[in-house]
C-alpha positions in Angstrom: 112.9 109.3 100.6 112.6 106.8 97.6 111.1 103.8 98.9 111.0 101.0 96.3 108.7 97.9 96.8 107.6 94.0 95.1 104.9 92.7 96.7 103.8 89.0 96.2 101.3 86.0 97.6 100.9 82.6 96.4 97.8 83.1 94.9 99.1 86.4 93.6 95.6 87.8 93.5 94.7 90.1 96.5 97.3 89.8 98.9 99.5 91.2 96.1 97.8 93.7 95.0 96.4 94.7 98.4 99.5 94.9 100.3 100.9 97.2 96.8 98.2 99.7 98.0 98.8 99.8 101.9 102.7 100.4 101.0 101.7 103.5 98.2 98.9 104.8 100.3 100.7 105.3 103.7 104.3 106.3 101.7 102.9 109.3 99.4 101.2 110.0 102.8 104.4 110.9 104.0 105.9 112.3 100.8 107.9 109.5 99.9 108.5 108.9 96.7 107.1 104.8 95.9 107.2 102.5 92.7 105.0 99.1 93.6 106.2 96.0 91.3 103.8 93.1 92.2 104.3 90.1 91.7 100.6 88.5 91.0 98.8 85.8 88.8 99.6 88.5 85.7 102.6 87.6 85.9 105.2 90.9 86.6 103.5 94.2 86.6 105.3 98.2 87.2 108.4 96.1 86.9 111.3 98.1 88.3 114.4 98.8 87.3 117.9 97.8 88.0 118.3 101.9 88.3 115.8 102.6 90.6 116.4 100.0 92.9 120.3 100.8 92.8 118.9 104.7 93.3 116.3 103.8 96.0 116.8 104.2 100.2 114.7 101.4 100.6 113.9 98.3 99.6 110.0 97.0 100.9 110.2 92.8 100.1 105.9 92.0 101.0 105.9 88.6 100.1 104.6 85.0 100.9 106.6 83.6 98.1 110.5 83.1 96.1 109.9 86.7 93.9 111.1 86.3 89.7 114.8 88.6 89.2 115.1 88.2 92.4 119.1 88.1 92.2 117.9 92.3 91.1 117.6 92.9 94.9 120.9 91.3 96.3 122.6 94.5 97.5 119.7 96.5 99.1 119.5 93.2 101.0 123.7 92.6 101.3 123.7 96.0 103.4 120.8 95.9 104.9 118.9 98.7 103.4 115.8 96.4 102.9 112.8 95.2 105.3 111.2 91.7 104.7 107.8 91.6 105.7 104.9 89.7 105.1 102.3 90.4 102.6 98.9 90.0 104.7 100.9 92.0 107.9 101.8 95.4 105.8 98.4 95.7 105.0 97.2 95.8 108.5 99.7 97.8 109.9 101.4 99.7 107.3 102.8 102.5 108.8 103.8 100.8 111.7 106.4 99.0 108.6 106.8 102.1 107.2 108.7 103.3 110.2 110.8 100.3 110.7 111.7 101.2 106.7 112.4 104.6 107.8 114.8 103.3 110.3 117.1 101.5 107.6 
């Protein structure tokens, strides 16, 4: 399965990167191809290309703020191929949310 994700929190420091790590670790453990864009205090890092978003099976939005260039993700959201979760929750329960993403 190909997973793309965006992580972002209000301060753009700890939770943004902890959520990235949790998603990557759980996806890699399951053998999924994963690419996580972070929108933190350093701006956008590991920016997702539109092609990557379009080809992904699922989008995980682990965000607690509005993301920059959010229109890139509208098709995945509109077609029900996205999961929205608080960054703190995915840090605590990554397996639960990757299970949910797999069901999409």
